[in-house]
C-alpha positions as CSV (number, residue, x, y, z in Angstrom):
1,M,-29.5,-5.6,-11.6
2,A,-26.0,-7.2,-12.0
3,R,-25.4,-5.4,-15.2
4,K,-26.4,-2.0,-13.8
5,F,-24.2,-2.6,-10.7
6,L,-21.3,-3.7,-12.9
7,A,-21.6,-0.5,-15.0
8,A,-21.3,1.6,-11.8
9,L,-17.9,-0.1,-11.1
10,V,-16.3,0.5,-14.5
11,V,-14.5,3.8,-15.2
12,P,-13.8,5.0,-18.8
13,V,-11.2,3.1,-20.7
14,L,-8.0,5.0,-20.9
15,L,-4.7,4.7,-22.7
16,L,-1.8,5.9,-20.6
17,V,1.8,5.7,-21.7
18,A,4.4,7.1,-19.2
19,G,8.0,8.0,-19.5
20,P,8.8,8.2,-23.2
21,S,12.6,8.4,-22.6
22,Y,12.9,4.7,-21.7
23,A,11.4,1.4,-22.9
24,A,8.4,0.2,-21.0
25,R,9.3,-2.8,-18.9
26,I,5.8,-3.2,-17.3
27,L,2.7,-3.6,-19.4
28,V,-0.5,-3.1,-17.4
29,I,-3.6,-5.0,-18.7
30,G,-7.0,-5.1,-17.1
31,D,-9.8,-3.1,-15.4
32,S,-10.2,0.3,-13.8
33,W,-7.8,-0.8,-11.0
34,G,-5.3,-1.7,-13.8
35,V,-5.7,1.7,-15.3
36,A,-5.0,3.3,-11.9
37,A,-2.0,1.0,-11.4
38,G,-0.2,2.5,-14.4
39,P,0.5,6.0,-13.1
40,A,0.8,4.7,-9.5
41,L,3.4,2.1,-10.5
42,Q,5.3,4.7,-12.5
43,A,5.3,7.1,-9.5
44,A,6.6,4.2,-7.3
45,L,9.4,3.5,-9.8
46,I,10.4,7.1,-9.8
47,E,10.4,7.3,-6.0
48,H,12.7,4.3,-5.8
49,G,15.1,5.7,-8.4
50,S,14.2,3.3,-11.2
51,L,14.6,4.3,-14.9
52,H,12.0,1.7,-16.0
53,T,8.6,2.8,-17.3
54,V,5.1,1.6,-17.4
55,A,2.6,1.2,-20.2
56,S,-1.0,1.1,-18.9
57,I,-3.6,-0.2,-21.2
58,A,-7.2,-1.3,-20.6
59,V,-8.0,-3.7,-23.4
60,G,-11.1,-5.6,-24.5
61,G,-13.4,-4.5,-21.7
62,E,-13.0,-4.5,-18.0
63,T,-14.1,-8.0,-17.1
64,A,-12.2,-11.3,-17.5
65,E,-15.2,-12.6,-19.4
66,N,-15.0,-9.8,-22.0
67,L,-11.3,-10.0,-22.2
68,N,-11.4,-13.8,-22.8
69,T,-13.0,-13.3,-26.3
70,T,-11.6,-13.3,-29.8
71,A,-11.6,-9.5,-29.8
72,G,-10.2,-9.2,-26.3
73,L,-7.3,-11.6,-26.8
74,A,-6.5,-9.9,-30.1
75,D,-6.2,-6.6,-28.2
76,I,-3.8,-8.3,-25.8
77,T,-1.7,-9.6,-28.7
78,A,-1.5,-6.1,-30.2
79,A,-0.5,-4.6,-26.9
80,L,2.3,-7.2,-26.5
81,E,3.5,-6.5,-30.0
82,E,3.4,-2.7,-29.5
83,N,5.4,-3.1,-26.2
84,D,7.9,-5.7,-27.3
85,D,10.4,-4.5,-24.7
86,A,8.0,-5.3,-21.8
87,T,9.3,-8.1,-19.6
88,L,6.5,-8.0,-17.1
89,V,2.7,-7.9,-17.3
90,H,0.7,-6.4,-14.4
91,L,-2.7,-8.0,-14.6
92,S,-5.7,-6.6,-12.8
93,I,-8.8,-8.5,-13.7
94,G,-11.7,-10.4,-12.2
95,G,-13.0,-8.0,-9.6
96,N,-15.8,-6.7,-11.8
97,D,-16.8,-10.2,-12.8
98,F,-17.1,-11.1,-9.1
99,L,-18.6,-8.0,-7.6
100,G,-20.8,-7.5,-10.6
101,T,-22.6,-10.8,-10.1
102,W,-22.2,-12.0,-6.6
103,N,-24.6,-11.0,-3.8
104,S,-25.3,-12.2,-0.3
105,S,-28.1,-14.5,-1.4
106,F,-25.7,-16.7,-3.3
107,S,-25.5,-20.3,-2.1
108,S,-22.1,-21.9,-1.6
109,S,-22.5,-23.9,-4.9
110,E,-23.5,-20.7,-6.8
111,E,-20.4,-18.9,-5.5
112,T,-18.2,-21.8,-6.3
113,Q,-19.6,-22.0,-9.9
114,L,-19.1,-18.2,-10.3
115,V,-15.5,-18.2,-9.1
116,A,-14.7,-21.2,-11.2
117,G,-15.9,-19.4,-14.3
118,I,-13.9,-16.3,-13.5
119,V,-10.7,-18.3,-12.8
120,E,-11.3,-20.2,-16.1
121,D,-11.4,-16.8,-18.0
122,I,-8.3,-15.6,-16.1
123,T,-6.5,-18.8,-16.9
124,A,-7.2,-18.4,-20.6
125,I,-5.9,-14.8,-20.5
126,V,-2.7,-15.9,-18.7
127,N,-2.2,-18.7,-21.2
128,H,-2.7,-16.4,-24.1
129,I,-0.1,-13.9,-22.8
130,L,2.4,-16.7,-22.3
131,A,1.7,-18.2,-25.7
132,Q,2.6,-14.9,-27.3
133,R,5.5,-14.2,-25.0
134,P,6.8,-17.4,-23.2
135,D,9.6,-15.3,-21.6
136,I,7.3,-12.8,-19.9
137,R,6.4,-12.8,-16.2
138,I,2.9,-12.0,-15.0
139,Y,2.0,-10.3,-11.7
140,M,-1.6,-10.4,-10.8
141,S,-2.7,-8.1,-7.9
142,S,-5.6,-8.6,-5.7
143,Y,-8.1,-6.0,-4.8
144,D,-8.9,-4.7,-1.3
145,F,-11.9,-4.6,1.0
146,P,-14.2,-2.0,-0.6
147,R,-16.4,0.6,1.0
148,P,-19.9,-0.7,1.8
149,L,-21.7,-2.0,-1.2
150,I,-25.3,-2.8,-1.9
151,I,-24.7,-6.5,-2.4
152,G,-24.1,-7.4,1.2
153,T,-22.6,-6.3,4.5
154,P,-18.8,-5.6,4.6
155,E,-18.2,-8.9,6.3
156,E,-20.2,-10.9,3.7
157,V,-18.5,-9.1,0.8
158,N,-15.0,-9.2,2.3
159,L,-15.1,-12.9,3.2
160,A,-16.5,-13.7,-0.2
161,S,-13.8,-11.6,-1.9
162,K,-11.1,-13.5,0.1
163,R,-12.5,-16.8,-1.0
164,F,-12.2,-15.5,-4.6
165,S,-8.7,-14.4,-3.8
166,D,-7.8,-17.8,-2.5
167,Q,-8.7,-19.4,-5.8
168,A,-6.6,-16.8,-7.7
169,R,-3.6,-17.7,-5.4
170,V,-4.2,-21.4,-6.3
171,L,-4.0,-20.6,-10.0
172,A,-0.7,-18.7,-9.4
173,D,0.7,-21.7,-7.5
174,E,-0.2,-24.0,-10.3
175,K,1.6,-21.8,-12.9
176,G,4.8,-21.6,-10.9
177,D,7.3,-18.8,-11.5
178,V,5.6,-17.3,-14.6
179,L,2.6,-16.0,-12.5
180,T,2.8,-14.3,-9.1
181,Y,-0.2,-13.3,-7.1
182,G,-0.1,-10.3,-4.7
183,D,-2.8,-10.5,-1.9
184,F,-3.7,-7.1,-0.5
185,N,-7.1,-7.8,1.1
186,G,-7.4,-5.5,4.1
187,L,-4.2,-3.5,3.3
188,T,-5.9,-0.1,3.5
189,Q,-7.3,-1.0,6.9
190,V,-3.8,-1.8,8.2
191,V,-2.1,1.3,6.7
192,Y,-4.9,3.9,7.2
193,G,-6.8,2.6,10.2
194,F,-10.1,4.3,11.1
195,D,-10.7,7.8,12.5
196,G,-13.8,6.9,14.5
197,T,-16.2,8.9,12.2
198,Q,-19.1,6.7,11.1
199,E,-19.7,7.8,7.5
200,T,-21.8,4.6,7.2
201,S,-23.3,2.4,9.9
202,F,-20.5,-0.2,9.2
203,D,-17.6,2.1,10.1
204,P,-16.3,1.6,13.6
205,A,-17.5,4.2,16.0
206,E,-14.1,4.4,17.8
207,A,-10.8,5.3,16.2
208,I,-8.6,2.3,15.4
209,A,-4.9,3.2,14.8
210,A,-3.2,2.2,11.6
211,G,-1.1,-0.9,12.2
212,D,-3.4,-2.1,15.0
213,P,-2.9,-5.9,15.2
214,S,-6.7,-6.4,15.2
215,L,-6.7,-5.2,11.6
216,P,-7.6,-6.1,9.0
217,D,-11.1,-7.0,10.2
218,P,-13.6,-8.3,7.6
219,K,-16.5,-6.8,9.6
220,F,-15.3,-3.3,8.5
221,P,-15.1,-1.8,5.1
222,G,-12.1,-0.1,3.6
223,P,-11.4,3.2,5.5
224,A,-13.1,6.2,4.0
225,S,-9.8,8.1,3.9
226,A,-8.4,5.6,1.4
227,Y,-11.3,5.4,-1.0
228,A,-12.5,7.9,-3.7
229,D,-15.8,6.0,-4.0
230,Q,-17.2,2.6,-3.1
231,I,-14.7,0.6,-5.2
232,H,-11.8,2.9,-6.2
233,L,-8.9,4.1,-4.1
234,T,-7.6,7.7,-3.9
235,P,-4.4,8.5,-5.8
236,D,-2.5,8.4,-2.5
237,A,-3.8,5.0,-1.6
238,Y,-3.0,3.6,-5.1
239,L,0.5,4.9,-4.7
240,M,0.8,3.2,-1.3
241,L,-0.4,0.0,-2.9
242,A,2.1,0.4,-5.8
243,N,5.0,1.0,-3.4
244,R,4.0,-2.2,-1.6
245,Q,3.8,-4.1,-4.9
246,Y,7.3,-2.7,-5.8
247,G,8.7,-3.9,-2.5
248,E,7.1,-7.4,-2.7
249,F,7.7,-8.1,-6.4
250,Y,8.9,-5.5,-8.8
251,A,12.2,-4.5,-7.2
252,A,13.5,-8.1,-7.6
253,A,11.7,-8.7,-10.9
254,L,13.3,-5.7,-12.4
255,G,16.7,-6.6,-11.0
256,E,16.7,-3.6,-8.7
257,S,17.4,-3.6,-5.0
258,I,15.0,-2.2,-2.4
259,F,16.6,-0.5,0.6
260,Q,16.7,-2.5,3.8
261,I,16.4,-0.9,7.2
262,N,19.4,-1.7,9.3
263,A,21.2,-0.7,12.5
264,G,23.4,1.7,10.6
265,L,20.4,4.1,10.6
266,N,20.7,4.5,14.4
267,D,21.3,8.3,14.6
268,A,19.9,11.8,15.0
269,W,17.8,12.9,12.1
270,Y,16.0,16.1,11.2
271,N,14.3,18.2,8.5
272,P,16.6,21.2,7.6
273,A,13.4,23.3,7.0
274,T,12.4,22.9,10.7
275,D,15.9,23.0,12.3
276,G,15.6,23.1,16.1
277,Q,13.5,19.9,16.3
278,G,14.3,16.4,15.1
279,F,14.3,12.6,15.6
280,F,16.4,10.0,17.3
281,I,15.9,6.7,15.5
282,T,17.0,3.2,16.8
283,V,16.7,0.0,14.8
284,F,16.6,-3.4,16.7
285,P,17.3,-6.0,14.0
286,D,17.0,-9.0,16.3
287,I,13.4,-8.3,17.0
288,G,12.5,-6.4,13.8
289,K,11.4,-3.2,15.5
290,V,12.2,0.5,15.2
291,S,12.1,3.0,18.1
292,L,11.8,6.7,17.4
293,A,11.8,9.8,19.6
294,W,10.5,13.0,18.1
295,F,11.6,16.2,19.8
296,T,9.2,18.9,18.7
297,Y,6.9,21.7,20.0
298,D,3.2,22.2,20.8
299,T,0.9,23.3,17.9
300,Q,0.7,26.9,19.4
301,L,3.2,29.0,21.2
302,P,2.6,29.0,25.0
303,G,1.2,32.2,26.6
304,E,3.5,34.8,27.8
305,D,2.7,33.8,31.4
306,A,3.5,30.1,30.8
307,Q,6.4,28.9,32.9
308,A,8.6,25.8,33.2
309,N,11.3,25.0,35.7
310,L,13.3,23.2,33.1
311,G,13.3,23.9,29.4
312,D,10.7,25.7,27.3
313,P,6.9,25.4,28.2
314,G,6.3,24.6,24.5
315,H,8.6,21.6,24.3
316,R,7.0,18.3,23.3
317,W,8.5,14.9,22.8
318,L,6.8,11.9,21.4
319,T,8.0,8.3,21.2
320,A,7.0,5.7,18.6
321,L,7.6,1.9,18.3
322,G,6.7,-0.6,15.6
323,D,7.7,-3.4,13.2
324,Y,9.7,-2.8,10.1
325,V,9.8,-4.6,6.7
326,D,12.3,-3.8,4.0
327,D,12.5,0.0,3.7
328,H,9.5,1.0,5.9
329,A,8.2,0.7,9.4
330,V,4.6,1.3,10.8
331,L,4.8,2.8,14.3
332,D,2.4,3.6,17.1
333,V,3.0,7.1,18.4
334,Y,2.9,7.6,22.2
335,N,2.7,10.7,24.4
336,T,4.3,10.3,27.9
337,Y,3.3,12.6,30.7
338,G,3.1,12.9,34.5
339,G,6.7,12.5,35.2
340,L,9.2,14.6,37.1
341,F,12.9,15.4,36.4
342,D,15.2,12.6,37.5
343,A,12.5,11.2,39.8
344,S,10.7,7.8,40.0
345,Q,7.3,9.5,39.5
346,Q,4.7,7.2,37.9
347,V,4.2,8.2,34.2
348,T,1.3,7.6,31.8
349,Q,1.6,6.7,28.1
350,D,-1.2,7.2,25.7
351,V,-1.3,6.2,22.0
352,Y,-1.6,9.5,20.1
353,G,-1.6,8.2,16.5
354,T,0.5,6.4,14.0
355,M,3.6,7.0,11.9
356,V,5.1,5.4,8.8
357,L,8.9,5.7,8.7
358,E,10.4,5.0,5.2
359,F,14.0,5.2,4.0
360,T,15.1,5.7,0.4
361,D,18.8,5.2,1.2
362,C,21.3,5.6,4.1
363,N,20.8,9.4,4.3
364,T,17.3,10.0,3.2
365,G,13.9,9.1,4.6
366,T,10.4,10.4,5.3
367,V,8.2,10.4,8.4
368,E,4.5,10.3,7.6
369,Y,2.4,11.0,10.7
370,D,-1.3,10.9,11.6
371,I,-2.2,12.3,15.1
372,P,-6.1,12.3,15.3
373,S,-6.1,14.0,18.8
374,I,-4.9,17.3,17.2
375,G,-6.2,16.6,13.7
376,A,-2.7,16.6,12.3
377,K,-1.5,14.7,9.2
378,G,1.7,15.3,7.3
379,K,4.8,14.0,5.7
380,V,8.3,15.2,6.7
381,G,11.5,14.6,4.7
382,I,14.4,13.7,7.0
383,E,18.2,13.4,6.7
384,R,21.0,12.7,9.2
385,V,22.3,15.5,11.4
386,A,25.8,14.0,10.9
387,R,26.9,11.6,8.1
388,D,29.4,9.5,10.2
389,N,27.3,6.3,10.2
390,I,26.5,6.2,6.4
391,T,29.5,3.9,5.8
392,L,28.2,1.5,8.4
393,C,24.7,1.6,7.0
394,E,25.9,0.9,3.5
395,A,27.9,-2.1,4.8
396,L,24.8,-3.5,6.5
397,K,22.4,-3.1,3.6
398,V,20.9,-6.4,2.5
399,I,20.3,-6.9,-1.2
400,P,17.3,-9.2,-2.0
401,E,18.0,-12.4,-3.8
402,Q,17.3,-12.1,-7.6
């Protein structure tokens, strides 16, 4: 049974080499998530203006056990020799070993023994890489809560996966600076939320907005909108993960700076393609939050008989608030209604959806919105209405320590 299940998790082995114009700085080694990491990391580098490239190679099988063999380690040696300009290894390994064997009937001692064996294989792989290239740094990325699997409930699988992740983090701590572990368990829940559609009995029946502080929740699987199947993300979700990996590790490891949101962004912003509507953005550095007001219109033109005493009947304005980290902020979107012009009338605020605000530099950003009440999702490129505050923004940018 375990072998059949493992076979279902593995995708065909691919050899992907991106960006022939520049030497590859990142060598990706591992399983099917590693294969997907190659193009996703390359896209993230391009988005952030990096000239570095990625070589993505699945070598020696897609389990740590298969990779920790004479043949598997020889493949790693060959990959390191063929990519002698690589200074970083992105390692994605161990997930198939764990989910291909573990099930909810495992006792605590059986799980401990399984995890110890996987960590032993990963340790041997890490040691082999460092023996060939002592100067190289290794980044090992975790997996995420999967869609419901046949080996247990989401809560059972997710908590067991977190226990496996904890041991991987211990290994990274023991290795020091040469090995960094990125823990992304539950990330897709936080970023995508849930739309309230029960595609399985384990999905929440009510919508949970992205960024809700109750997420991640191990009782729930990964959101269906982020997964192509039970175990693999969609290309958009892999890109989201790669951008998070870039911000948390690769920007500094490659000697690049990642843009930092600052009060110099406080301004009016718009998309030239939809002139006549736009955004007011305010950054509050002391509390780490961003406030946004979106001046826009309804999804349909009002009828000819529609009237308004002030303004156009089709005018709509939405507000959003949320925390920011580095170059991005995750915001709750609110619709406010029931008020009267310049009056103390009681108003009502409803959460309408979520928004991810991301800046590339002091004059360029994107607003990615998800408003389930009208079934609207999209991504808007924005720039300043006026460029007066760019100098202030540049002065306030914080460059991460190298």
